[in-house]
N, C-alpha and C positions, 0 to 999 in steps of 0.2 A: 530524655531516656524516658520511654514509658512507665507506669509503674503497675499498672491492672495487669492479669494474664490476659484480657479481651487484648488490650492496646499491644501488647508484647506480639501475640499473635497475629494481629492484623500487620504490624509491621515486616513480620516474615513471611505472610502472602503478597503485600505491596511488593516486596523486593523479587520475589519471582513472578510476580505479574509485570513489574516492570524491564525485568529482563526479557521475557516471553514477548513482549508487546514492542521491544526494540526489535527482535530479530524479525518479527512480522513486518515491520514499518522498514525495516532494511531491506528485505525481502521485495517488498512494494517497490520501493527507490530503485532497486535493480532493475527491475520489470519495465517501471516506467524509461529510466534510462536505455536501456537495451531496447526498447520502439526507435529512439532519436536515431539510433549509433545505424541502425541499418539504412541501406541505401538501396537495397532491391525490394521493391513492391510486396514480391509476392511474400519474402522472408519477412517484411514490417506486419502484413495483415496477421499471419501466423501469430506474432510477437504480441500487435493489439490485441486480439482474439485473448490470449494469456493475461494481460495486463488489465484489460477490462474486466475481466471476470473475479479476478484478484482485489482489484479496487472495490469492487462491488461488494464482496466479502468484507473487505477491511473497513466498509461505511457500515453494513450490517453487525458487524459486532464491535464498531464507536471504536474503531483503533484512527480514524480519520473520518471528520465531520460529511454528512453525505452529499454537502455540497464541494466542498473540498475535494472529493473524489469525483463528483461530476464534471468539475473544472479541469481535473486533470484529465478524465477521458475522453472531451471536447478538446483540448490542445493535442493528445493524442492521435484522435480521428483528423483533426484537421491536417498535422503533418503527413499520416497515411495517403489522406485523400490529395494531398500535393505532389506526393511523391508518384501516383497513379497520372498523373496529368503530364 
């Protein structure tokens, strides 16, 4: 257990941030899966737009690495393009 006041406060802050970041990451995964569950190209386009925007936000905030976000976006775009054909 931390002994210093600042360390105790840091533990409290980390706990709050961890809970918040888990929620953000969970939403990101949900939006990612939502694209792959759609069969209709029009619906997939809408879901893709949402997912890509959210992935970009998560990369900027540092929730996921920017390369990880780029790879996820690439997979999503490839899937949606394959639906269109």
